[in-house]
C-alpha positions as CSV (number, residue, x, y, z in Angstrom):
1,M,0.0,0.0,0.0
2,S,1.5,3.3,-1.0
3,E,0.9,7.0,-0.6
4,A,1.1,7.6,-4.4
5,V,0.4,5.6,-7.5
6,D,2.6,5.4,-10.6
7,S,1.2,8.0,-13.0
8,A,1.6,5.5,-15.8
9,A,-0.6,2.9,-14.0
10,V,-3.6,1.9,-16.1
11,L,-6.8,1.7,-14.2
12,P,-10.2,0.5,-15.5
13,P,-12.5,3.4,-16.3
14,A,-14.3,4.7,-13.2
15,S,-12.7,2.2,-10.9
16,L,-11.9,4.4,-7.9
17,A,-13.8,4.7,-4.7
18,V,-13.1,8.0,-2.9
19,G,-13.9,7.8,0.8
20,V,-14.6,11.1,2.4
21,G,-15.2,12.3,6.0
22,A,-16.4,15.8,6.8
23,S,-17.3,17.9,9.8
24,R,-20.7,19.5,9.7
25,G,-20.8,22.5,7.4
26,A,-17.7,21.6,5.5
27,P,-17.8,23.7,2.3
28,V,-17.9,22.0,-1.1
29,E,-14.8,23.9,-2.1
30,E,-12.8,22.3,0.7
31,V,-14.2,18.8,-0.2
32,L,-13.5,19.1,-3.9
33,G,-10.1,20.7,-3.3
34,L,-8.9,17.9,-1.1
35,V,-10.3,15.2,-3.4
36,R,-8.8,16.7,-6.6
37,E,-5.4,17.4,-4.9
38,T,-5.3,13.9,-3.5
39,L,-5.9,12.4,-6.9
40,R,-3.4,14.7,-8.6
41,A,-0.7,13.9,-6.1
42,A,-1.3,10.2,-6.7
43,G,-1.3,10.6,-10.5
44,L,-4.9,9.6,-10.7
45,S,-7.5,11.3,-12.9
46,P,-10.9,12.5,-11.6
47,L,-12.4,10.7,-14.5
48,G,-11.5,7.4,-12.8
49,V,-13.7,8.1,-9.8
50,A,-16.7,5.8,-9.7
51,E,-18.3,7.2,-6.5
52,L,-17.8,9.2,-3.3
53,V,-18.4,7.1,-0.2
54,T,-19.1,8.2,3.4
55,V,-20.9,7.2,6.6
56,D,-24.7,7.4,6.5
57,T,-24.9,10.2,9.1
58,K,-23.4,12.4,6.4
59,A,-25.8,11.5,3.7
60,D,-27.3,15.0,3.5
61,E,-24.1,17.0,4.3
62,P,-24.4,19.8,1.6
63,G,-20.7,19.9,0.9
64,L,-20.5,16.2,0.2
65,V,-23.7,16.2,-1.9
66,A,-22.5,19.1,-4.0
67,A,-19.0,17.6,-4.4
68,A,-20.5,14.3,-5.8
69,A,-22.6,16.3,-8.2
70,A,-19.6,18.3,-9.3
71,L,-17.6,15.2,-10.0
72,G,-20.6,13.6,-11.7
73,V,-20.7,10.5,-9.5
74,P,-23.0,9.0,-6.9
75,L,-22.6,9.6,-3.2
76,R,-22.9,6.2,-1.4
77,T,-23.3,5.7,2.3
78,Y,-22.7,2.9,4.8
79,P,-23.8,2.6,8.4
80,A,-21.1,3.5,10.9
81,G,-21.3,0.0,12.4
82,V,-20.5,-1.5,9.0
83,L,-17.5,0.8,8.5
84,A,-16.2,0.1,12.0
85,R,-15.6,-3.5,11.1
86,I,-13.2,-2.6,8.3
87,E,-9.5,-2.6,9.3
88,V,-7.9,0.7,8.4
89,P,-4.2,1.7,8.4
90,G,-4.8,5.2,9.9
91,P,-7.2,4.8,12.8
92,S,-8.1,8.0,14.9
93,G,-9.9,8.5,18.1
94,A,-11.8,11.6,16.9
95,P,-13.9,10.0,14.2
96,L,-14.3,6.9,16.4
97,A,-15.9,9.1,19.2
98,A,-17.9,11.2,16.7
99,V,-19.4,8.6,14.4
100,G,-18.3,5.2,15.7
101,T,-15.6,4.3,13.1
102,P,-11.8,4.9,13.5
103,S,-11.5,6.4,10.0
104,V,-14.5,7.3,7.9
105,A,-12.4,8.1,4.8
106,E,-10.3,4.9,4.7
107,A,-13.1,2.5,5.8
108,A,-15.5,4.1,3.2
109,A,-13.0,3.8,0.4
110,L,-12.4,0.1,1.2
111,A,-16.1,-0.7,1.7
112,A,-16.5,-2.2,-1.8
113,G,-13.3,-4.3,-1.5
114,G,-10.2,-3.9,-3.5
115,E,-6.9,-2.1,-2.7
116,L,-6.3,1.1,-0.8
117,L,-4.2,3.4,-3.1
118,V,-4.0,6.5,-1.0
119,T,-4.3,6.6,2.8
120,K,-6.1,9.3,4.6
121,R,-5.4,12.8,3.7
122,K,-6.7,15.9,5.5
123,S,-7.6,19.3,4.1
124,A,-5.3,22.2,5.1
125,P,-7.4,25.3,5.4
126,R,-5.7,28.5,6.5
127,G,-6.3,29.5,10.1
128,R,-8.5,26.6,11.2
129,A,-8.6,22.9,11.8
130,P,-9.2,20.7,8.7
131,M,-12.9,19.8,8.1
132,V,-12.4,17.1,5.4
133,T,-10.6,13.8,5.1
134,C,-10.2,11.7,2.0
135,A,-8.8,8.3,1.0
136,V,-8.8,6.5,-2.4
137,A,-9.2,2.8,-3.1
138,R,-9.3,0.8,-6.4
139,R,-12.6,-1.1,-6.3
140,D,-12.5,-4.9,-6.7
141,P,-13.1,-5.3,-10.5
142,R,-15.4,-8.2,-9.8
143,G,-17.7,-5.9,-7.9
144,R,-19.5,-6.8,-4.7
145,A,-20.9,-9.9,-6.2
146,G,-17.4,-11.3,-6.7
147,V,-16.1,-10.6,-3.1
148,A,-16.9,-12.6,-0.1
149,P,-19.2,-10.6,2.2
150,V,-18.1,-9.8,5.7
151,A,-19.7,-12.0,8.4
152,P,-21.9,-10.0,10.7
153,D,-19.5,-10.3,13.6
154,G,-16.2,-10.8,11.7
155,P,-13.4,-8.4,10.7
156,A,-13.1,-6.8,7.4
157,G,-9.9,-6.2,5.6
158,P,-8.8,-4.4,2.4
159,D,-9.6,-7.3,0.2
160,R,-13.0,-8.1,1.6
161,C,-16.2,-6.1,1.2
162,V,-19.0,-5.2,3.6
163,E,-22.2,-7.1,3.7
164,A,-24.0,-7.2,0.3
165,G,-26.5,-4.4,0.1
166,A,-25.3,-2.5,3.2
167,G,-24.4,0.6,1.2
168,R,-26.8,2.6,-0.7
169,I,-26.7,5.5,-3.2
170,V,-28.2,8.5,-1.6
171,V,-27.5,11.1,-4.3
172,L,-27.6,10.5,-8.0
173,P,-25.9,13.4,-9.6
174,D,-27.5,15.3,-12.5
175,F,-25.0,15.8,-15.3
176,G,-27.3,18.3,-16.9
177,D,-26.3,18.0,-20.6
178,G,-28.7,15.2,-21.5
179,A,-26.0,12.6,-21.8
180,E,-23.9,10.4,-19.7
181,P,-20.8,12.0,-18.1
182,P,-18.1,12.6,-20.7
183,R,-15.6,9.8,-21.2
184,R,-17.4,7.5,-18.9
185,P,-18.7,4.1,-20.2
186,A,-22.3,4.2,-21.1
187,S,-23.1,1.2,-19.0
188,R,-21.0,0.6,-15.9
189,P,-22.6,-1.5,-13.2
190,D,-22.2,-0.3,-9.7
191,D,-21.1,-2.4,-6.8
192,D,-24.5,-3.7,-5.9
193,G,-25.6,-4.5,-9.4
194,A,-27.4,-1.2,-9.8
195,H,-26.5,1.3,-12.6
196,P,-25.7,4.8,-11.2
197,H,-26.7,6.5,-14.4
198,T,-30.2,5.0,-14.8
199,T,-33.2,7.2,-14.8
200,A,-33.5,7.6,-11.0
201,A,-32.3,6.7,-7.6
202,M,-33.9,6.3,-4.3
203,H,-32.9,9.0,-1.8
204,T,-34.0,8.6,1.8
205,P,-32.4,11.4,3.9
206,T,-31.0,10.4,7.3
207,E,-30.5,13.8,8.8
208,S,-31.5,17.4,8.3
209,P,-30.8,20.8,9.7
210,D,-34.4,21.2,10.6
211,A,-34.9,17.7,11.8
212,T,-37.7,17.1,9.3
213,G,-35.7,14.8,7.1
214,A,-36.1,17.3,4.2
215,G,-32.4,17.6,3.7
216,T,-31.1,20.8,2.3
217,H,-34.3,21.7,0.5
218,D,-36.8,24.2,1.9
219,L,-40.0,22.2,1.1
220,R,-42.2,25.1,2.3
221,H,-40.7,27.6,-0.1
222,H,-43.1,28.5,-2.9
223,G,-43.1,31.0,-5.8
224,D,-45.3,33.5,-3.9
225,A,-42.4,34.3,-1.6
226,E,-40.8,36.0,-4.5
227,V,-43.5,38.6,-4.9
228,R,-44.6,39.5,-1.3
229,G,-44.8,42.9,0.3
230,R,-42.7,45.5,-1.5
231,D,-42.0,43.0,-4.3
232,R,-45.6,43.0,-5.5
233,D,-44.6,45.6,-8.1
234,L,-42.4,43.1,-9.9
235,T,-43.5,41.5,-13.1
236,D,-44.3,38.0,-11.8
237,L,-42.7,35.1,-13.5
238,A,-42.4,33.2,-10.2
239,V,-46.0,32.2,-9.6
240,N,-47.8,29.9,-12.1
241,V,-51.2,31.5,-11.8
242,R,-52.5,32.7,-15.2
243,A,-52.2,36.4,-15.7
244,G,-55.4,38.5,-15.9
245,T,-57.5,36.2,-13.8
246,P,-60.1,35.7,-12.4
247,P,-62.1,36.8,-15.4
248,A,-64.8,39.5,-14.9
249,W,-67.7,37.0,-15.2
250,L,-66.2,34.7,-12.5
251,R,-65.6,37.6,-10.1
252,E,-69.2,38.6,-10.6
253,R,-70.4,35.1,-9.7
254,I,-68.2,35.0,-6.6
255,T,-69.3,38.5,-5.5
256,A,-73.0,37.5,-5.9
257,S,-72.4,34.6,-3.5
258,L,-71.4,36.9,-0.7
259,G,-75.1,37.6,0.1
260,A,-75.3,34.0,1.4
261,L,-72.4,34.1,3.8
262,A,-74.7,33.8,6.8
263,A,-75.5,30.3,5.8
264,Y,-73.2,27.3,6.2
265,P,-71.6,26.1,3.0
266,D,-73.4,23.4,1.0
267,G,-71.1,21.7,-1.4
268,R,-73.6,19.3,-3.1
269,A,-74.2,21.4,-6.2
270,A,-70.5,22.0,-6.8
271,R,-69.7,18.3,-6.1
272,A,-72.3,17.2,-8.6
273,A,-70.9,19.7,-11.2
274,V,-67.4,18.3,-10.8
275,A,-68.7,14.8,-11.1
276,A,-70.6,15.6,-14.3
277,R,-67.6,17.4,-15.8
278,H,-65.4,14.2,-15.5
279,G,-68.2,11.7,-16.0
280,V,-67.9,10.0,-12.6
281,P,-70.4,9.4,-9.7
282,V,-70.5,12.0,-7.0
283,E,-69.2,9.4,-4.6
284,R,-65.8,9.6,-6.3
285,V,-65.5,13.4,-5.8
286,L,-64.2,15.3,-2.8
287,L,-64.0,19.1,-2.7
288,T,-61.0,20.6,-0.9
289,A,-59.5,23.9,0.1
290,G,-57.0,23.7,-2.8
291,A,-54.8,20.8,-3.7
292,A,-52.6,21.6,-0.7
293,E,-55.4,20.5,1.7
294,A,-55.7,17.3,-0.3
295,F,-52.0,16.5,0.2
296,V,-52.5,16.9,4.0
297,L,-55.6,14.7,4.0
298,I,-53.8,12.0,2.0
299,A,-50.9,12.1,4.5
300,R,-53.1,11.9,7.5
301,A,-55.9,9.6,6.4
302,L,-54.5,7.0,4.0
303,P,-52.3,4.1,5.2
304,A,-48.7,4.2,4.0
305,S,-45.6,2.5,5.5
306,R,-43.3,3.4,2.6
307,P,-44.5,6.5,0.7
308,V,-42.4,7.7,-2.2
309,V,-42.4,11.0,-4.0
310,V,-41.1,11.4,-7.5
311,H,-38.9,14.5,-7.8
312,P,-38.3,17.2,-8.9
313,Q,-41.9,18.2,-8.3
314,F,-44.2,20.3,-6.1
315,T,-42.9,19.9,-2.6
316,E,-46.1,20.1,-0.6
317,P,-46.8,16.3,-0.9
318,E,-43.5,15.4,0.8
319,A,-43.9,18.2,3.3
320,A,-47.3,17.0,4.3
321,L,-46.2,13.4,4.5
322,R,-43.2,14.3,6.7
323,A,-45.5,16.5,8.9
324,A,-47.7,13.5,9.4
325,G,-44.7,11.4,10.6
326,H,-44.1,9.4,7.5
327,P,-40.5,8.6,6.4
328,V,-40.5,9.6,2.8
329,G,-38.4,8.0,0.0
330,R,-37.5,10.0,-3.1
331,V,-37.1,9.0,-6.7
332,L,-34.9,11.6,-8.3
333,L,-35.4,12.0,-12.1
334,R,-32.4,13.2,-14.1
335,A,-32.1,16.2,-16.5
336,G,-30.1,13.9,-18.7
337,D,-33.2,11.8,-19.3
338,G,-35.4,14.9,-19.7
339,F,-36.8,14.4,-16.2
340,R,-38.9,11.5,-17.6
341,L,-40.1,8.7,-15.4
342,D,-39.1,5.1,-15.8
343,P,-41.7,3.2,-13.7
344,S,-39.1,0.6,-12.8
345,A,-37.3,3.2,-10.8
346,V,-40.1,3.2,-8.2
347,P,-39.5,0.6,-5.5
348,E,-41.8,-2.4,-5.7
349,D,-42.7,-2.1,-2.0
350,A,-43.7,1.6,-2.2
351,D,-47.3,1.6,-1.0
352,L,-48.0,5.3,-1.8
353,V,-46.5,7.0,-4.8
354,V,-46.9,10.7,-5.6
355,V,-46.2,12.2,-9.1
356,G,-47.1,15.4,-10.8
357,N,-48.5,15.5,-14.4
358,P,-47.6,17.8,-16.0
359,T,-44.9,18.2,-13.4
360,N,-44.0,21.4,-11.6
361,P,-41.2,22.6,-12.1
362,T,-39.9,20.5,-15.0
363,S,-43.0,21.1,-17.3
364,V,-42.8,17.4,-18.3
365,L,-46.0,15.7,-19.3
366,H,-45.8,12.0,-18.6
367,P,-47.8,9.6,-20.8
368,A,-50.8,8.3,-19.0
369,A,-49.8,4.8,-20.0
370,V,-46.5,5.3,-18.1
371,L,-48.2,6.4,-15.0
372,E,-50.7,3.5,-15.2
373,R,-47.7,1.2,-14.9
374,L,-47.1,2.5,-11.4
375,A,-50.5,1.3,-10.2
376,R,-51.0,-2.0,-8.5
377,P,-53.3,-3.5,-5.8
378,G,-52.2,-2.4,-2.3
379,R,-50.7,0.9,-3.6
380,T,-52.1,4.4,-3.6
381,L,-51.1,6.2,-6.8
382,V,-51.5,10.0,-6.3
383,V,-51.3,12.0,-9.6
384,D,-51.2,15.8,-9.1
385,E,-52.9,17.3,-12.2
386,A,-53.0,20.9,-10.9
387,F,-51.8,22.1,-14.3
388,M,-53.5,19.6,-16.6
389,D,-56.2,22.1,-17.7
390,A,-53.4,24.2,-19.1
391,V,-52.5,21.4,-21.5
392,P,-54.4,21.5,-24.9
393,G,-57.0,18.8,-24.9
394,E,-55.9,17.6,-21.4
395,R,-54.2,14.8,-23.1
396,E,-52.6,12.2,-20.8
397,T,-55.1,13.0,-18.0
398,L,-56.3,10.2,-15.7
399,C,-59.4,12.0,-14.6
400,G,-62.5,10.0,-15.1
401,R,-60.5,6.7,-15.0
402,T,-62.1,4.2,-12.7
403,D,-60.1,1.1,-13.9
404,V,-56.7,2.0,-12.4
405,P,-56.3,0.5,-8.9
406,G,-55.5,2.9,-6.1
407,L,-55.7,5.9,-8.3
408,V,-56.1,9.3,-6.7
409,V,-56.2,12.4,-9.0
410,L,-55.9,15.9,-7.6
411,R,-57.1,19.0,-9.5
412,S,-56.8,22.7,-8.6
413,L,-58.8,25.6,-9.9
414,T,-56.1,28.0,-8.6
415,K,-53.8,28.2,-11.7
416,T,-56.1,28.7,-14.7
417,W,-58.8,30.8,-12.9
418,G,-56.6,32.9,-10.6
419,L,-58.2,31.7,-7.3
420,A,-55.1,31.2,-5.2
421,G,-56.6,33.4,-2.5
422,L,-60.0,31.5,-2.5
423,R,-58.6,28.0,-2.1
424,I,-60.5,25.5,-4.2
425,G,-59.6,22.1,-5.6
426,Y,-60.9,18.6,-5.7
427,V,-60.0,14.9,-5.5
428,L,-61.1,12.1,-7.8
429,A,-60.8,8.6,-6.3
430,A,-62.5,5.4,-5.4
431,P,-65.6,6.0,-3.0
432,E,-63.8,4.3,-0.1
433,T,-60.8,6.5,-0.5
434,V,-63.0,9.6,-0.7
435,R,-64.8,8.6,2.5
436,A,-61.5,8.1,4.3
437,L,-60.3,11.6,3.2
438,E,-63.6,13.2,4.0
439,E,-63.6,11.8,7.5
440,A,-60.2,13.6,8.1
441,Q,-61.6,17.0,6.9
442,P,-63.0,19.6,9.3
443,L,-66.6,20.6,9.0
444,W,-67.3,22.9,6.1
445,P,-63.8,22.9,4.7
446,V,-64.6,24.9,1.5
447,S,-66.2,28.3,1.8
448,S,-69.4,29.3,0.0
449,P,-67.6,31.6,-2.5
450,A,-65.2,28.8,-3.3
451,L,-68.0,26.4,-3.9
452,T,-69.7,28.9,-6.2
453,A,-66.5,29.3,-8.1
454,A,-66.1,25.5,-8.5
455,E,-69.6,25.1,-9.9
456,A,-69.1,28.0,-12.3
457,C,-65.7,26.7,-13.6
458,M,-67.4,23.4,-14.5
459,E,-69.9,25.0,-16.9
460,P,-69.5,24.6,-20.6
461,R,-68.6,28.3,-21.0
462,A,-65.8,28.0,-18.5
463,L,-64.5,24.8,-20.0
464,A,-64.4,26.4,-23.5
465,E,-62.5,29.4,-22.0
466,A,-60.0,27.2,-20.3
467,A,-59.4,25.3,-23.5
468,D,-58.8,28.5,-25.4
469,A,-56.4,29.7,-22.7
470,A,-54.5,26.4,-22.9
471,E,-54.0,26.9,-26.7
472,R,-52.8,30.5,-26.1
473,I,-50.4,29.3,-23.4
474,A,-48.8,26.8,-25.8
475,V,-48.2,29.6,-28.3
476,D,-46.8,32.0,-25.7
477,R,-44.6,29.2,-24.3
478,A,-43.1,28.5,-27.7
479,H,-42.3,32.2,-28.0
480,L,-40.6,32.2,-24.6
481,V,-38.6,29.0,-25.3
482,A,-37.5,30.3,-28.7
483,G,-36.2,33.5,-27.1
484,L,-34.4,31.7,-24.3
485,M,-32.7,29.4,-26.7
486,E,-31.0,32.4,-28.3
487,F,-28.8,32.6,-25.2
488,T,-25.8,30.2,-25.3
489,E,-25.6,30.5,-21.5
490,V,-29.0,28.9,-21.1
491,R,-30.3,25.3,-21.3
492,V,-34.1,25.0,-21.7
493,M,-35.7,21.8,-20.6
494,E,-37.8,20.6,-23.5
495,P,-40.4,19.7,-24.5
496,A,-42.2,21.9,-22.0
497,E,-46.0,21.2,-21.7
498,A,-47.1,23.3,-18.7
499,P,-47.5,27.1,-18.3
500,F,-43.9,27.4,-17.2
501,V,-40.5,26.4,-18.3
502,L,-37.4,25.2,-16.4
503,V,-34.0,26.6,-17.4
504,R,-30.4,26.0,-16.3
505,L,-27.6,28.4,-16.3
506,D,-24.4,29.3,-14.4
507,R,-24.8,31.8,-11.6
508,A,-28.6,31.5,-11.7
509,A,-29.0,33.0,-8.3
510,E,-27.1,36.1,-9.3
511,V,-29.1,36.3,-12.5
512,R,-32.3,36.0,-10.5
513,E,-31.3,38.9,-8.2
514,R,-30.3,41.0,-11.1
515,L,-33.7,40.4,-12.7
516,R,-35.3,41.6,-9.6
517,L,-33.5,44.9,-9.9
518,L,-34.7,45.0,-13.5
519,G,-38.3,44.5,-12.4
520,F,-38.9,40.7,-12.9
521,A,-39.4,37.9,-10.3
522,A,-38.3,34.4,-11.3
523,R,-38.7,31.2,-9.2
524,R,-35.5,29.8,-7.7
525,G,-35.0,26.1,-8.4
526,D,-32.8,24.9,-5.6
527,T,-35.7,24.3,-3.2
528,F,-36.9,21.4,-5.4
529,P,-35.2,18.0,-4.5
530,G,-33.3,16.9,-7.5
531,L,-32.4,20.5,-8.6
532,G,-29.6,22.8,-7.5
533,P,-28.8,26.5,-7.5
534,D,-28.3,26.7,-11.2
535,W,-32.0,26.2,-12.0
536,L,-34.8,28.8,-12.5
537,R,-38.5,28.3,-13.3
538,L,-40.2,30.9,-15.5
539,A,-43.9,31.3,-15.8
540,V,-45.3,31.7,-19.3
541,R,-46.8,35.2,-20.0
542,D,-48.1,37.0,-23.1
543,R,-45.7,37.9,-25.9
544,A,-45.3,41.5,-24.9
545,T,-44.3,40.6,-21.3
546,T,-42.0,37.9,-22.6
547,N,-40.2,40.3,-24.9
548,R,-39.6,42.7,-22.0
549,F,-38.4,39.9,-19.9
550,L,-36.0,38.6,-22.6
551,Q,-34.5,42.1,-22.8
552,A,-34.0,42.2,-19.1
553,F,-32.6,38.7,-19.1
554,D,-30.1,39.7,-21.8
555,Q,-29.1,42.7,-19.7
556,A,-28.7,40.6,-16.5
557,L,-26.4,38.2,-18.3
558,Q,-24.3,40.9,-19.8
559,T,-24.0,42.7,-16.5
560,L,-22.9,39.6,-14.7
561,G,-20.8,38.3,-17.5
562,A,-22.4,34.9,-16.9
563,A,-20.1,32.1,-18.2
564,V,-21.2,29.9,-21.0
565,R,-22.1,26.5,-19.7
């Protein structure tokens, strides 16, 4: 075992496991700096790195997560008890006391078997103690299947691996260019037989700064935060509510309902109108105070031992599940795959699955046939169709389907009709599911004005107006996308099917702040699991507004000198 490796040594592509240990709050620059310097000193290329490996209590450490993403590799974790059984050349009392293993970096690097190439190195920041350790091993070329597993109570050495399946990938990096990482093999099986570059990976956070398990993402942040208070004068591209709504006729209907405020709400007429609009019995309809209430009801009333949320998507479903005490698994879709869902990425034992269609913020419209493949007896399949009425013809909708087991479809009237302040939405599901959700609701959950709005929005006149609006949105979206694609600094996720588009660019946070100074509010993307700080979501507006925005966008990029990706 040596401190350095002959620079002429030939290693199989992506054969290196880099073990990393980090103190809480270790910056990504320090993690990457140590890893890259360690590899350079040993004559090893970063392109040979297959994965970063650490202890499971560091699964959501932002510096480690970001470093794995920057290197284009997965971050794999092992329990401290597993790593503690691996013999290491450089044991230390500090990590043993802190996390239960004498060297996180060396044990993690050796966890997949193989040979330790570089023993533990420490970062050397100026003026303070090092926060990061790193070690490098060449993984056993046979993979975990070819190495004898460690007995539960036996020792582990450099040429033996830990128990099969003990480690798990907790972060699947997004390479962002629609392809596999440059110069990496297109199909390279990972240690446990999984493929790190498949469509998605399960992510189950093990710790979080706010103790919610939400990791580094603010699940309660929404676009309206960009335009509150003094920011109301900004041109709003952060909130996905259709501009110029509610229309005058709908405001008049709502206003007329105010004369009946002394009476308790009666939702029977509105419920019947929703049922008729979708061709289902009224027993399959539940009216809610917006889709957000429906997520809370689902989390509280429906049984689920292993719920899974498909991300990136609207964060309220996961927030509601966590608030109700559920441990939530994540399936992270990749930009390289267009954020499209492969149903096989969802674990078989998931008994509640939540997916958006079209998805906020990616603007992806999943085929109904793909979503149907997620359904099975014993599983609740929740499909959030809050933006489906903005899709011309509402193609790919599952509303009205009664043949899909466990299907729960959510709709909102907020976006198309400008009723965010009124709170009205509905659930379509099997009668027994509707009853369970209804029992969890408080009395009179939907106000009389909201019920009036719901009934009005189901009328033929309203449906025709919504259909026309969807067609106009498609035209306006195409204009926005065409304008954005003129910028070499920007990557637009296509095809976009919702009333918003997702874009990626360097220094997005700075661009967003510059846009605010120029009078425009854009939605930050880093609060969505699966996205990072270089993403923005932009609402579709009319052509004139879009032209003004594109001019401001160009000015923001020029002012900041944003680098070409």
